[in-house]
N, C-alpha and C positions, 0 to 999 in steps of 0.2 A: 657368108664367112667375112668377119671383120679382119682387118689387116693392120698389124703393128708397123707403122712407118717411122716412129721415132722413139727414142729412149733417153732416160734420164739416168745420169751417174751420179750416185752419192758416195763421195770419199771422207776420209777423216783426215786429210793433210799429209798421209804417208805415201810416198811415191810408190811403194811396191803394192799397197793395197789398190790404189787408183789404176795401176798398171794392169792388175788383174781384171778389172772391169773393162777397161778400154781394150784389153785382148780379147775378152770373150765378144765384144761388139764387133771388132774386127773380123772373128770368125762367123758371125752372124751376117755380115754386110752392113752393119750400121755405124761404122766408125766415123762417118760424117754426118751422123744424124742424130747426135745427142747433145743434151745439155748437162753442165757439170755443176753439181752443188756440192759443198763442203760443210762438214760439221766442224764448228770452230769451238775448241775447247779452252777455257782460260789458262794462261800460263805464266810462270814466273812466282818466286817466292813459294808461299804454302801450297800454291795450287799444284806445284809439280809433285807434291807429297800426296795429293788427293786424286790421282789419275785412276785409282781403283774405283772410285765412285761413278755410278752413272752419270752420263753428262748432264742430263737435266738437273739432277741434285746437286751436282758440282757448280753448275752456273747459279742456281739459287742460293748455295751457301756463299759463293764467292760474292754475290750482290749484296747478301746479308751483312758479311764481314766488313765489306767497304761502307756501307750504310752505318753500321755502328761506329768505324773509325771516323766517319764524317768526311771521307774522302771521295772524290770523284770516281766512278767505275772504272777499272783498268780497262784501256783499249786493247781490244782483242787483235791477234796477229792479222795483219791485211791479206786479202786473197788477191790472187791474181786477176786481172781485168776479165780473164775469160770464165771465171767461176763466181758463185755467189753463196751466200749463206743458205744452209739447208733449213727450211721451215716446212714442217709436215703439212700445216694447212694449206699453205701457198702452193705446194707441189700437189696436193690433193685437187686443189681447184682448177690447176692447170690441166691434170689429167682428166678431170670430169668433163671440162670444156672440149679437150680433144676428142673424148669418147662420144660426146654429142654431135662432132663432125664426123663420127663413124671411123675414128682411129684410136684403138686403145693404146696405152703406153706401157713400154716395157721398163721398169725399175730396176737397176742393178746396184747393189751396194756391197762394200767390203770394209771389213774392220769393226771392232767391238763398239767404238762410238756410234756407228751408223745404225745399229740394230734397233734402238728405239725409234729413231727418225722413220727407218723404212717400214717398221712394223705398224707405226702410228698411220702412215700412208695408207697401208692396206685395209687398216680398220676403218678409216674414213670413206674411202672408195673401193670396197672389195670387189666390185665387179667392173673396175674400169681399168685396171691395172694388172700386169704379171709381173710378180715380185720375186727377184732372185737375190738371195743373199749369199755371198762368197765369204768363206771362213765359217766355222762352226759356231753358230749362236749360243751354244751351251745348254739352252732349255726352250721348250714350247715351240718346236720347229713347225707346228700347225700356223703360225703367224705368217709362214711365207710359201710362196707357190712352189719354190725349189730353193734346194739349199745344195752349194757346191763346195767341197771341203775335201782335203787330201786324207787318205787313209790313215796317216800317222796321227790325226787327231783322235781317232779311236784307240790309239795305243793304251790308255788308261784301262781299257776293258780286257786287255791281254793277260794271260796267266803270270808273266813275267813283271808287268807293272802293277798288279794286283798284290804280289808280294812285296813291292816296294813301297806301298801305302799303309800306314798304320789302320788297323782295322776300325777305329773310331773315326777315322776321315774318309772312309771309302764311300759313304753315301754322299759326301760333299764334292767329290771329284767329278767333273763332267768330262765327256757325255756318261749318262747313266745306263743308257739302253743302246743296242745295236742299231745300226742306220736303218731307216724305214723308206716307204716310196717317195718321200719329200726330198731325199737326197741323192747326190751324185757324187760318187767317191773318185778322187783322182789320184796319182801317184805324187806328183809334186803341184807346184803353183801354176795358175794360168799366167799368160804372158803375151806380148806382141811380137815376139820374135818367129813370125811365120815366113814361109817360103817368099812371098812377096816382099816383105820388110827386108829380109836378108838379101835379096837380088837388088834392092834400091840401096841398101847400105854398101854392098860390094862395089857398087858403081861410084857412089859418092866418096868413098874413101879409098879409091883404087890408087889414086896417084901418090897417098901417104903410105899405104900399106902394101899393096900387092907387088911392089917391087923390092921390098925387103928381102934379105937373105932368108931361105928357108931351111928347116921347118920353123914357122913363126909360132912360138909358145906365148899365150896370153895368160896373165896371172891376175886373177880377181880376188882382193883382199876385202873382207867385210868388217865385221865388228863383232865383239864378244857380247854375249846374251847371258840371261840366267842360267841356262842349261848347256852354254857353250863358253866356258870361261877361258881367257887367256889374256896375254899382254905382250912384253918384251919378249918372254919365252918363245911364243910362236913366231915372232918376227926373226928371231935368231935361229931357229930351226927352219925356216923358210929360206933365210939367206944361204945357210949351209947347202941345202938341197939344190937350190938354183945354181949355185956355184958348181956342184957336182954334175949337173946336167948341161953345163953351158957348152962343153965340147960336142954334144949331139944336137945342139940349136944353131940355126942360123941366126935367130934374133929373137928377143924377148920384149914384151911390152907388159907394163905393170899399171893397174888401175885400182884405186883405193875407192870405196864407197863412203856415203855421208856419215856411216856409224864407224869408221876406222879410227881407233884411238890415236892421238897425236904421237904418243910414245912409239907406236907401232909403224906409223908412216915416216916418222923422222929417222928411225934406225935404218929402214930399207932405203930411204932417200940418200942418207950418208953413205951407205955401203955402194949403191949402185949408180948414184947420179952422173958420175963421169965416165961410165963404162960405156965403150963404143958400140956395143951391141944390145944395150939396155936402155929402152925408152920409157919413162914414167910420166904419165899423164898428170898435168898441174892442176887439174880440176876446173879449168876454166871451159867455156863453151867454145866450140862445139864439142859435146861429150862423144867420145868415140866409141861407146859401148857396142852399138849396133854393129859398127864396122868391125869391131874384136870379133863378135859373134860370127860374122859373116866370113871374114878372111883368116882366122887363126887356123893352124893346123892342129892344135892341141890347147888344152886348157889346165891350168892349176887354179883351184877354188878352195878357199877356206871353207869348213864344214858347216859354220854357223849360218850361211846364207842359202835358204830354201829355194828363193826366187832365182839367183845366179845359177845355182845347180840345175834347176828346172830347164832354164833357157840353154844351157851348154848342153844338156843332155837331149834337147831336142833336135840338134844339129847332126847327131849320129858320130861326131868327132870325138877321139879320146879325151877323156875327163878324169884327172887326178885330183884326189882330195887331200888336203892337209889339216891336221888338228882334229880328226874324227875320235880319237881317243880322248880328247877334253870334252866330248860331248855326252849328254845323258838324256833320259827320258825320250821323247818323241823325236828329237833330233838325231838321237844315235838309232833309232829305229828307220827312219827316213834313210840315212846313209846305207843302213844294212840292206834296205829294200833295193837301193839303186846298185849296190854291189851285186846282190843276188841275180839282178837283170842283166849283168855284165856292162853296165853304163859307166861305173867309175872304178878306179883303182886308187889305192893309197899312195901318196907322193912321198917317196923315201930318199930320192936323190940318186938312186941307181938305175933310174930308167933311161932308155934310148928314146928321145923324143921323137924319131923317125920312125918308130914302131906304130903300127896302126892295128885296131881291133873292131871287130864288127858287133853291134847291138841293135836291138829294135829301139829306135828314137822315141822319147817320150811324145805322145801327142794327145795331151789331157785337154788342151784348149779346144781342138777340133771336136773330140768327143764330148766335152761339155755342151758346145754349141749345138750338137746334134740331139742331146738329150733336151735342151731348151726348146728346139724346134718340136720335138716329139711332144713334149708337155704342153706347150702352146696349142698344138693342133688338136690335143685331148680337150682343151677349152673351146674349141670350134673356131679358134682364130688361127692366122698365119703370119709369117714376117714377110715384108716387102720384097726383100731379093729372092724368096722362094715362091713367087706367084705360079 
């Protein structure tokens, strides 16, 4: 029986997508045994309007445009030292060499831009790698050994969604078929906030957070998306609701994401920057995110962020959602699923933050890892930590 002792992560430069890959590896015991590669899409100018193109076509078109203009090719965004450019042939060669030493490679990829690279690796060395694609690849699932995707990616197949799609467009909306044996369905996103990580974060942030007045309410503010549109209106709603619950809070910490619009963050900063019981993270390192998850007594989260909601709902602590009424399509479906499980409640400003309620915490990452172990065993392989 061959043993998988190393992994390769293929990311798209988006922190949330990479976080899902590494979260899965943590659950598999391979978090210190992987190499990170990233797909590097051209950016700036017309490139930002061509993000709908497959990345290989995008790069070729960008090179052709620069050649016609007689300009040197644009420099791609530099990668951190610990990652490198994802090249399917190079990774396939690495995998083949590892296999010849009796060690297959687990390849984990996440994000639309990684699909062509990951599937090319599988095509080049089909017997040397086990390929896991996180997030639905939309078509031809047979290219992957396993696809891990949230249930709400199948919302387009529901009767409710079908009524929203014009008849002539239904054949173009993916996915077109129900999930098959290649897929593992989760409630939310995979993540790294497991029990070990939270214990470590609680220790690291104890001096700064543990002694704050209780209960500690942590507010995570994301950013609008195509199916969750908002701006200053949500910021004002959030401010009013926070002021209303302040009498039931000991202290509040607010954190913005990379996607938070400046107009939203500035409105909130103007209102609370001098409040004695409200702390707003300034965006500088170290990032207190894991400390917030570990030490908060309750959360308020904007409805646009599947990843932050998934992390918070894995803690078993009360989670309040704001802005759900602004969400449509699968985002709305995801929030309804969490609500039906008793994991979230709407944030209206009438809450008593001291109140607790019980629900079954999300355990998507552990369940997905178990399905990977099972699928790898069906191949006749096993993972190193599970000797």
